[in-house]
N, C-alpha and C positions, 0 to 999 in steps of 0.2 A: 586329655580325657575326652571320651566320646560323648555326644549329646544324650543318648539314652541313659547312660550311667549317671550323668549329672541330673537328669530329670528324675530318676529313681531316688537319688540321694536327697534332692529337694523335697520330693513327696514324702519320704520317710521323716524328714525334719518337720514338715508340716503336721504329719500324723502325731509325732511325739509332742509337738506344741499343743495340739488340740487335746490329746490325752492328759497332758499336764494341767490344762484348764479344767477338764471334766472331772478328774480325780483329785483335784485340789492339792497338787504338789506344793511344796514350799514356794512361797511367793518369789523368793530370790531366783529359783530355777525358772519359773514361768516368765518373770521379767527379763531374765538373761536371754531366754529363747526369743522373746519378743524384740528385744534390743538388737539381737543379731540377725533377725529375719530380713531386714533390708540388704544386708551384706550377702545373705544367701541368695536373694533374688538377683542382685547385681552379678554375682558370680555365675548364676545359672544363665542369665542372658548373655554374658560374655562367652561362656563356654559353648552355648548353642550357636551363637553367631560365628565363632571361630572354628567350629567343627568342619573339617574338610574331608571327612572320611567318605562321603558320597561324591562321586564324579558325575557331573551333569554335562550333557553334550553342548557344544557351542552352537549358537543359532546362526542361521544364514543372514545375509544382508537384508532380505525382505521380510524377516520375521521379527515380531515383537514379543516380549515375554507375556504369556497369558493369552495371546491372540494367535492361535494356530489355524484359524479358519481361512486365512488368506490364500 
């Protein structure tokens, strides 16, 4: 799965969670969403870190990441 898709799904999950609190859904649903939220964040982080859909150029010997003024 690509990172943007994972970010959209995690955002939708958060929106559903906030809506469930605001509109006072049954407590079991809200607690279930709250309990699963750490798993959602771990899954999001792993998906974003493992996403290799973008190809970045290799740096030269005299370059450091973030310092292109040399």
